[in-house]
C-alpha positions as CSV (number, residue, x, y, z in Angstrom):
1,X,-26.5,149.7,7.3
2,X,-27.1,149.0,3.6
3,X,-23.5,148.2,3.0
4,X,-23.2,145.9,5.6
5,X,-23.4,142.4,4.3
6,X,-24.1,139.5,6.8
7,X,-22.2,136.0,6.4
8,X,-24.5,133.1,6.2
9,X,-24.1,131.2,9.5
10,X,-24.9,127.7,9.5
11,X,-27.3,126.4,12.0
12,X,-25.4,124.5,14.2
13,X,-23.1,127.1,15.2
14,X,-26.1,129.1,17.0
15,X,-24.7,130.5,19.9
16,X,-27.6,128.5,21.8
17,X,-26.3,125.3,20.2
18,X,-23.1,125.3,21.7
19,X,-22.8,123.1,24.8
20,X,-24.8,120.6,23.0
21,X,-22.2,120.8,20.1
22,X,-18.9,120.9,22.7
23,X,-21.0,117.7,24.4
24,X,-21.4,115.9,20.5
25,X,-17.6,116.5,20.1
26,X,-16.4,115.1,23.3
27,X,-18.9,112.1,22.9
28,X,-17.2,111.1,19.5
29,X,-13.2,111.6,20.4
30,X,-14.5,109.1,23.3
31,X,-16.3,106.4,21.7
32,X,-13.2,106.7,18.6
33,X,-10.7,106.1,21.5
34,X,-12.4,102.9,23.1
35,X,-12.8,101.8,19.3
36,X,-8.9,102.2,19.2
37,X,-8.7,100.6,22.3
38,X,-10.3,97.7,21.7
39,X,-8.2,97.4,18.1
40,X,-5.1,97.5,20.1
41,X,-6.2,95.0,22.6
42,X,-7.4,92.8,20.3
43,X,-4.7,92.8,18.4
44,X,-2.1,92.1,21.5
45,X,-4.5,89.3,22.9
46,X,-4.1,87.8,19.3
47,X,-0.2,87.5,19.2
48,X,0.5,87.2,23.0
49,X,2.8,84.8,23.9
50,X,3.4,83.7,27.7
51,X,6.7,84.2,28.6
52,X,8.9,81.3,27.9
53,X,9.7,79.3,31.4
54,X,12.8,77.6,29.7
55,X,14.4,81.5,29.5
56,X,13.3,82.8,32.5
57,X,15.9,84.2,34.8
58,X,16.7,81.4,37.5
59,X,16.1,83.8,40.3
60,X,12.9,83.9,38.8
61,X,11.8,79.7,39.4
62,X,12.9,79.2,43.1
63,X,16.4,79.4,45.1
64,X,16.5,75.1,43.9
65,X,16.3,76.5,40.3
66,X,19.9,78.1,40.6
67,X,23.3,77.6,39.4
68,X,26.7,79.5,39.2
69,X,28.0,76.4,37.1
70,X,28.9,77.8,33.3
71,X,28.6,73.6,32.2
72,X,26.6,74.0,29.0
73,X,25.5,70.3,28.6
74,X,23.6,70.6,31.9
75,X,21.3,73.2,30.2
76,X,20.8,71.1,27.4
77,X,17.6,71.9,26.0
78,X,16.4,68.2,25.8
79,X,17.3,67.7,29.9
80,X,15.8,69.3,32.6
81,X,17.5,70.2,35.4
82,X,15.9,68.5,38.7
83,X,16.6,68.3,42.6
84,X,19.9,66.6,42.4
85,X,21.2,69.6,40.2
86,X,20.5,71.8,43.1
87,X,21.2,69.8,46.0
88,X,24.3,71.7,47.9
89,X,27.1,69.5,48.3
90,X,27.1,69.2,52.2
91,X,31.1,67.7,52.6
92,X,30.1,66.8,56.1
93,X,27.7,63.8,55.5
94,X,30.4,61.9,53.3
95,X,33.0,63.0,56.1
96,X,32.9,59.8,58.3
97,X,33.8,56.7,56.0
98,X,35.3,53.5,56.3
99,X,39.1,52.8,56.5
100,X,40.8,49.4,56.2
101,X,42.0,50.5,59.8
102,X,39.0,50.5,61.1
103,X,38.2,46.6,60.3
104,X,39.5,44.0,62.8
105,X,42.1,42.0,61.6
106,X,41.4,38.3,61.3
107,X,41.5,36.3,64.6
108,X,44.4,33.7,64.5
109,X,43.3,30.0,64.2
110,X,45.2,27.3,65.9
111,X,46.4,24.1,63.6
112,X,43.7,21.5,65.5
113,X,40.8,24.3,64.8
114,X,41.9,24.3,60.9
115,X,41.8,20.2,60.3
116,X,39.4,20.0,57.5
117,X,38.6,23.2,56.2
118,X,39.1,22.1,52.8
119,X,35.5,22.3,52.2
120,X,33.2,24.6,51.7
121,X,33.1,28.1,52.7
122,X,31.2,29.7,55.5
123,X,30.0,33.2,54.9
124,X,28.6,33.4,58.1
125,X,32.3,32.6,59.9
126,X,33.2,35.6,62.1
127,X,36.5,36.0,60.2
128,X,35.0,36.5,56.6
129,X,33.2,39.4,57.1
130,X,36.3,41.6,58.2
131,X,38.3,39.5,55.4
132,X,35.7,40.5,53.0
133,X,35.6,44.5,53.7
134,X,39.8,44.9,53.7
135,X,39.8,43.2,50.5
136,X,37.1,45.4,48.8
137,X,39.0,48.6,50.5
138,X,42.2,47.6,49.3
139,X,40.6,46.2,46.0
140,X,38.5,49.5,45.0
141,X,40.8,52.5,45.6
142,X,39.0,55.2,44.1
143,X,35.6,55.2,46.3
144,X,34.8,55.7,49.9
145,X,32.8,52.8,51.8
146,X,30.5,54.6,54.1
147,X,28.8,50.6,54.9
148,X,28.7,47.3,54.6
149,X,26.3,44.6,54.4
150,X,27.1,40.8,56.3
151,X,27.9,38.2,53.4
152,X,25.3,35.6,52.0
153,X,26.2,32.7,50.8
154,X,26.6,32.4,47.3
155,X,25.5,30.3,44.7
156,X,28.1,27.5,45.4
157,X,30.2,26.5,48.2
158,X,33.4,28.7,47.4
159,X,31.5,32.2,47.0
160,X,30.1,34.7,49.3
161,X,27.9,37.8,48.2
162,X,28.8,41.4,49.9
163,X,27.0,44.7,49.6
164,X,28.1,48.0,50.4
165,X,27.7,52.1,50.2
166,X,29.9,53.8,48.8
167,X,30.7,57.2,47.2
168,X,33.6,58.1,44.8
169,X,36.0,60.2,46.4
170,X,36.3,62.7,43.9
171,X,32.7,62.8,43.6
172,X,30.3,65.8,42.9
173,X,27.1,64.7,42.9
174,X,24.8,64.5,46.9
175,X,24.1,61.0,46.5
176,X,25.6,57.5,47.8
177,X,25.5,54.5,45.8
178,X,25.1,50.9,46.6
179,X,27.0,47.7,45.1
180,X,27.2,44.3,45.5
181,X,29.3,41.6,44.2
182,X,30.3,37.8,44.1
183,X,33.3,37.0,46.0
184,X,34.8,33.8,44.9
185,X,36.9,32.6,48.3
186,X,39.3,29.6,49.0
187,X,41.0,28.9,52.7
188,X,44.7,27.8,52.8
189,X,46.8,25.5,54.0
190,X,47.2,27.7,57.1
191,X,43.4,28.5,57.4
192,X,43.2,32.1,56.2
193,X,41.1,33.3,53.6
194,X,42.1,34.2,50.3
195,X,40.1,35.5,47.0
196,X,40.4,34.3,43.6
197,X,38.3,36.8,42.3
198,X,35.5,39.6,42.5
199,X,32.7,39.6,40.2
200,X,31.3,42.8,38.3
201,X,28.9,45.8,39.2
202,X,26.2,43.9,40.8
203,X,26.8,40.5,40.5
204,X,26.3,39.9,44.3
205,X,22.7,39.3,43.7
206,X,22.0,37.2,47.1
207,X,23.2,40.4,48.6
208,X,20.5,42.6,47.4
209,X,18.2,43.3,49.9
210,X,14.2,42.1,49.6
211,X,13.1,44.4,51.8
212,X,14.0,48.0,52.5
213,X,15.4,49.0,56.0
214,X,15.2,45.6,57.1
215,X,18.4,44.8,59.6
216,X,18.2,41.6,61.0
217,X,20.2,38.3,61.0
218,X,22.4,37.9,57.8
219,X,21.4,41.6,56.8
220,X,22.9,43.6,59.5
221,X,25.7,46.1,58.4
222,X,28.7,47.4,59.5
223,X,28.6,51.3,59.7
224,X,26.7,53.9,61.4
225,X,22.8,52.9,62.9
226,X,22.1,56.2,64.5
227,X,18.3,57.0,64.1
228,X,17.7,58.8,60.6
229,X,15.2,62.0,61.6
230,X,15.9,63.5,58.3
231,X,12.7,64.8,56.3
232,X,12.2,62.4,53.3
233,X,12.4,65.3,50.4
234,X,15.9,65.9,52.3
235,X,17.9,62.4,52.2
236,X,20.3,61.9,50.0
237,X,19.1,59.0,46.6
238,X,21.0,55.8,47.5
239,X,21.5,54.9,43.8
240,X,21.4,50.9,43.8
241,X,18.7,50.5,46.5
242,X,15.7,48.1,45.5
243,X,13.1,51.0,44.1
244,X,9.8,50.7,45.5
245,X,8.0,52.8,43.1
246,X,4.2,51.3,43.3
247,X,1.3,53.1,43.7
248,X,0.1,53.1,47.0
249,X,-3.3,51.1,48.2
250,X,-5.8,53.8,49.8
251,X,-6.2,52.8,53.5
252,X,-9.7,53.0,54.1
253,X,-12.9,54.6,53.3
254,X,-12.7,57.2,56.2
255,X,-9.1,58.4,54.9
256,X,-9.8,59.0,51.5
257,X,-13.4,60.3,52.3
258,X,-11.7,63.2,54.5
259,X,-8.9,63.9,52.6
260,X,-8.8,67.1,50.3
261,X,-7.8,66.6,46.6
262,X,-6.3,69.0,43.7
263,X,-6.5,67.9,40.0
264,X,-5.5,69.3,36.7
265,X,-7.7,67.9,33.8
266,X,-7.0,68.6,30.1
267,X,-4.6,71.3,28.4
268,X,-2.1,71.5,26.1
269,X,1.0,70.5,27.7
270,X,0.2,66.9,26.7
271,X,3.9,65.6,24.2
272,X,5.9,68.6,25.0
273,X,9.0,69.1,25.9
274,X,10.4,67.6,28.9
275,X,10.9,71.0,30.8
276,X,8.0,72.3,29.6
277,X,6.2,69.1,31.3
278,X,8.0,70.0,34.6
279,X,7.4,73.5,34.3
280,X,3.5,72.6,34.1
281,X,3.7,69.8,36.8
282,X,5.8,71.4,39.5
283,X,3.1,74.1,39.4
284,X,0.3,72.2,39.7
285,X,2.1,70.2,42.8
286,X,3.1,73.9,43.8
287,X,-0.6,75.2,44.3
288,X,-1.4,71.5,45.9
289,X,0.8,71.9,48.8
290,X,0.1,75.6,49.3
291,X,-4.1,74.6,49.4
292,X,-2.4,71.8,51.8
293,X,-4.3,69.1,49.4
294,X,-3.4,65.9,47.8
295,X,-2.0,66.5,43.9
296,X,-4.4,63.8,41.8
297,X,-1.9,63.2,39.1
298,X,-1.3,61.1,35.8
299,X,1.4,59.0,36.0
300,X,0.4,58.4,31.9
301,X,2.9,60.2,29.4
302,X,3.2,61.6,26.3
303,X,7.1,62.1,24.9
304,X,7.8,63.9,22.9
305,X,8.6,63.2,19.0
306,X,12.2,65.4,20.0
307,X,13.1,62.1,21.8
308,X,11.7,59.2,19.8
309,X,13.1,56.9,17.3
310,X,10.5,57.4,15.4
311,X,10.3,61.4,15.5
312,X,6.1,60.9,16.7
313,X,4.8,61.7,19.8
314,X,3.8,58.9,21.9
315,X,1.7,57.9,24.1
316,X,1.9,55.3,26.7
317,X,4.8,56.2,28.7
318,X,4.9,56.3,32.2
319,X,6.6,59.2,34.7
320,X,8.4,56.4,36.6
321,X,10.5,55.4,33.2
322,X,11.8,59.4,33.5
323,X,11.5,60.1,37.5
324,X,11.9,59.0,41.0
325,X,8.2,58.3,42.0
326,X,9.7,56.5,45.3
327,X,11.0,59.8,46.3
328,X,8.0,62.1,45.4
329,X,5.2,59.7,47.4
330,X,7.8,59.8,50.5
331,X,7.6,63.1,50.5
332,X,4.5,64.7,48.7
333,X,0.8,64.1,49.0
334,X,0.0,62.6,45.6
335,X,-2.5,60.0,44.5
336,X,-2.4,58.3,41.0
337,X,-5.5,59.4,39.1
338,X,-7.1,56.2,37.6
339,X,-7.2,55.0,41.7
340,X,-8.8,58.1,42.4
341,X,-11.6,58.3,40.3
342,X,-11.8,54.8,41.3
343,X,-12.4,55.8,44.9
344,X,-14.2,59.0,44.1
345,X,-16.7,56.7,42.2
346,X,-17.3,54.5,45.4
347,X,-17.8,57.2,48.5
348,X,-18.7,60.1,46.5
349,X,-22.6,59.6,47.0
350,X,-22.3,57.7,49.7
351,X,-20.2,60.2,51.7
352,X,-21.9,63.5,49.8
353,X,-18.1,64.3,48.8
354,X,-18.6,67.7,47.0
355,X,-16.9,68.8,43.9
356,X,-15.5,72.8,43.2
357,X,-15.0,73.4,39.4
358,X,-12.7,76.0,37.9
359,X,-12.4,76.9,34.1
360,X,-8.7,77.5,33.3
361,X,-6.2,79.8,35.3
362,X,-7.9,83.1,36.1
363,X,-8.8,82.1,39.6
364,X,-5.5,82.6,41.6
365,X,-4.7,79.5,44.1
366,X,-5.1,82.2,46.8
367,X,-9.5,82.7,45.8
368,X,-9.1,79.0,46.7
369,X,-7.5,78.6,50.2
370,X,-11.3,78.9,51.6
371,X,-12.8,76.5,49.2
372,X,-14.1,73.3,51.3
373,X,-15.0,70.8,48.6
374,X,-13.8,67.6,48.8
375,X,-12.2,68.2,45.3
376,X,-11.1,71.2,43.1
377,X,-11.0,70.6,39.8
378,X,-9.2,72.7,37.3
379,X,-10.3,72.1,33.8
380,X,-8.1,73.6,30.6
381,X,-9.4,74.0,27.5
382,X,-8.4,73.9,23.7
383,X,-6.7,76.8,22.9
384,X,-3.1,77.6,23.2
385,X,-1.4,79.2,25.5
386,X,-4.1,79.6,27.7
387,X,-4.5,76.1,28.5
388,X,-1.0,75.4,29.7
389,X,-0.9,74.2,33.0
390,X,1.9,76.7,34.0
391,X,-0.5,79.8,33.9
392,X,-1.3,79.5,37.6
393,X,1.9,80.4,38.6
394,X,2.0,83.3,36.6
395,X,1.6,86.8,37.5
396,X,0.6,87.8,41.3
397,X,0.8,83.7,41.9
398,X,4.6,83.3,41.1
399,X,5.7,85.0,44.1
400,X,3.4,83.3,46.7
401,X,3.2,79.6,45.5
402,X,6.8,77.9,45.0
403,X,7.3,75.4,42.1
404,X,8.9,72.3,44.4
405,X,11.8,71.2,42.5
406,X,13.2,69.4,45.4
407,X,11.0,66.7,45.3
408,X,11.1,66.0,41.7
409,X,14.6,63.6,41.1
410,X,15.6,61.7,37.7
411,X,14.7,58.1,38.0
412,X,17.4,56.1,40.0
413,X,16.9,53.1,37.3
414,X,18.4,55.6,34.8
415,X,21.1,56.9,37.4
416,X,21.6,52.7,38.1
417,X,23.1,52.5,34.7
418,X,24.9,56.0,35.0
419,X,26.8,53.9,38.3
420,X,27.2,50.9,35.8
421,X,29.0,52.8,33.5
422,X,31.3,54.7,36.1
423,X,32.0,51.9,38.2
424,X,33.1,50.4,34.9
425,X,35.5,53.2,34.3
426,X,36.6,52.4,37.9
427,X,35.6,55.9,38.9
428,X,38.4,57.5,37.1
429,X,37.9,59.3,34.2
430,X,37.7,62.5,32.2
431,X,35.2,63.4,30.4
432,X,34.2,65.8,27.1
433,X,30.8,66.9,25.8
434,X,30.6,67.2,21.6
435,X,28.0,69.2,20.1
436,X,27.6,68.8,16.8
437,X,24.3,67.9,14.6
438,X,22.0,70.5,14.0
439,X,23.7,73.4,15.3
440,X,27.4,72.5,13.9
441,X,25.4,72.8,10.1
442,X,23.9,76.3,11.1
443,X,27.1,78.5,10.2
444,X,24.8,82.0,10.8
445,X,24.4,80.9,14.4
446,X,27.8,79.4,15.1
447,X,29.6,80.2,12.7
448,X,32.9,78.5,14.4
449,X,31.3,75.4,16.0
450,X,31.6,72.5,12.8
451,X,35.3,73.6,12.9
452,X,36.1,73.8,16.8
453,X,34.5,70.2,17.0
454,X,36.9,68.7,14.2
455,X,38.8,65.6,16.1
456,X,41.8,67.6,15.2
457,X,40.8,70.8,17.1
458,X,39.5,68.7,20.0
459,X,42.6,67.5,20.4
460,X,44.4,70.7,20.9
461,X,42.1,71.5,23.0
462,X,42.0,68.9,25.5
463,X,46.3,69.3,25.6
464,X,46.5,71.4,28.3
465,X,43.3,70.1,30.2
466,X,43.4,66.1,30.0
467,X,46.5,64.1,30.4
468,X,47.5,61.8,27.1
469,X,46.4,58.1,28.3
470,X,43.4,58.9,30.4
471,X,39.7,57.3,30.1
472,X,38.3,60.0,28.2
473,X,34.4,59.9,28.1
474,X,32.9,61.2,25.0
475,X,29.3,62.7,25.5
476,X,27.7,63.8,21.9
477,X,24.9,63.7,19.7
478,X,27.2,63.0,16.9
479,X,25.7,59.4,16.0
480,X,28.7,58.0,14.0
481,X,31.4,57.5,16.7
482,X,34.3,56.6,14.5
483,X,34.3,60.5,14.0
484,X,36.3,60.6,16.8
485,X,38.8,57.8,15.9
486,X,41.6,60.4,15.5
487,X,41.1,60.7,19.3
488,X,42.3,57.0,19.9
489,X,46.0,58.1,19.5
490,X,46.1,59.8,22.5
491,X,43.0,58.6,25.0
492,X,41.4,55.5,25.7
493,X,37.8,56.8,24.6
494,X,34.4,55.3,25.5
495,X,30.9,56.2,24.4
496,X,27.4,55.6,25.6
497,X,26.5,52.8,23.4
498,X,29.8,50.8,24.6
499,X,27.5,49.9,27.5
500,X,24.2,49.3,25.8
501,X,23.9,45.7,27.2
502,X,23.2,47.7,30.3
503,X,19.8,48.4,29.0
504,X,19.5,45.6,26.5
505,X,17.6,42.6,26.3
506,X,18.0,40.6,29.6
507,X,19.5,43.1,31.5
508,X,18.5,44.4,35.1
509,X,17.2,47.8,33.5
510,X,15.0,45.7,31.2
511,X,13.8,42.9,33.6
512,X,12.5,45.9,35.8
513,X,11.4,48.4,33.1
514,X,9.2,45.3,31.8
515,X,7.8,44.0,34.9
516,X,6.5,48.1,35.6
517,X,5.4,48.2,32.1
518,X,2.8,45.0,32.7
519,X,5.3,42.8,31.2
520,X,5.8,44.5,28.1
521,X,9.4,45.4,27.1
522,X,10.1,49.8,27.0
523,X,12.4,51.4,24.6
524,X,15.9,53.3,25.9
525,X,14.4,56.3,24.4
526,X,16.2,59.4,23.2
527,X,15.4,61.3,26.7
528,X,16.7,58.6,28.4
529,X,19.9,58.4,25.9
530,X,20.7,62.0,26.2
531,X,20.0,62.1,30.4
532,X,22.4,59.0,31.0
533,X,24.8,60.7,28.6
534,X,25.0,64.1,30.7
535,X,24.6,62.2,34.1
536,X,28.0,60.0,32.8
537,X,29.9,63.4,31.3
538,X,29.3,65.1,34.9
539,X,31.0,62.6,36.6
540,X,34.3,62.8,35.3
541,X,37.3,64.1,36.9
542,X,37.7,66.7,34.4
543,X,34.6,67.8,32.6
544,X,35.3,69.7,29.1
545,X,32.9,71.1,28.0
546,X,31.9,72.6,24.0
547,X,31.1,76.5,24.8
548,X,33.4,78.1,26.8
549,X,36.1,75.1,26.3
550,X,36.2,74.2,22.9
551,X,34.6,76.9,20.7
552,X,33.9,80.7,21.5
553,X,30.8,80.3,19.7
554,X,27.9,80.8,22.0
555,X,25.6,78.4,23.0
556,X,22.0,80.1,21.9
557,X,23.7,81.2,19.0
558,X,25.7,84.4,17.7
559,X,25.2,87.7,19.6
560,X,23.8,85.6,22.7
561,X,26.6,85.4,25.3
562,X,26.2,86.6,28.5
563,X,28.9,87.1,31.2
564,X,27.5,83.8,33.2
565,X,27.5,81.5,30.5
């Protein structure tokens, strides 16, 4: 065996060490895989952005967030959709209106009864009410009347004020409207009445009801009087009724102490755009309803810089400036935050009220169903996006907790301005929305928009859509309205600022908002402007939109068009 040369063998490869080496190799591999997994997870966690709610399919939001319309202006990124946008237009609710033939003819008066009739007009005269109704129906031919309030005396002996509930004949929104006007009346030699003039929209202030639902004496109404058993959240809004958005008072200690509450605290939602705000707020409201608790809500708001003239985020705003708090408090169990903490401070120790604290969104609403504490508080941190309220409604919760979109409506005070503008246009106008601004200057994403929204191009596009000589309301982000002067050759054009007296100093809106804001006037800000502009546009008989009608560019930029946009 002298020619045999043995190769050196490392000690680690001895047969007796084979099992130990295999275990070591497997262990090293597992550790390497674990480290690699941690690195990947860290990268994902650092770069993760939750799905933007503004780009979710509507079917993922709720059945209320469904629209088959192709209206680009309704989808404007600065104005969120609310309950009115999803309420189906139930024609049966508007089918029964008052015709002139439904109003009794005036009674004949003998010549003897007519003596001394040259004095003041008695607005309670049984002949005055049907006379004024007939005049209103014959004068305002573009609306349907549903109720009339009995006339009340005006400021002098020759005037009577009367209110009515109406709706435009070609109305596309599921809502009623209310107007009250001043009639100047004289009596002729044959004792018949004659109307010498009718005041402007909301001129008959004496006919405006001081108390809602009061139907006694001179405030009785002509129209259907059946009891309304419709749930509050399903009742159609009446634009023009007195708004009662005062903060409800707590009835008693026992009422407060036996209640169950939910509050969201902190988070990164403040000063975000209005769509973000609603997406998060409705998540909190949805959880409160799911848990059968009262939502403690903060009415104070911060308005995003995208809506302010200062281009800075502005605190000191109020939920009631932008949304219908009366409808919300009538339809859901909510309590104002300041009032809640006042009551909590009074009774928490005395009545042994308990608090259950949850940090962030990790614990789902389903896991809180059995919590019996008086108050559940979700406290959110300072790190975005994990501190957004809407994170609570993501994941498995999304299919369980529904956002109650039907509970949030636009401010009826803002809709009052919309109604006033539409009334001044006799509810007989067409509308066009013209997007320019930053989009028109960005030719990479919208290569044709600037050219397609020039006045000459607009006139060409409207040629077969809007008849010449029509009233045309132009909703646009173009600050210089003289840009559209060439359209005056074909149409009678109108803009939002033509009606700035409706929100200027001394106006009904100005005075009511000042009272709501503890005596301090508030600005008619950018969000309010776009909201009103949008709603007037949507009341046009014919509506011409920027995308689909004026240009073939996609609303969200090049190559983003879909079959439904």
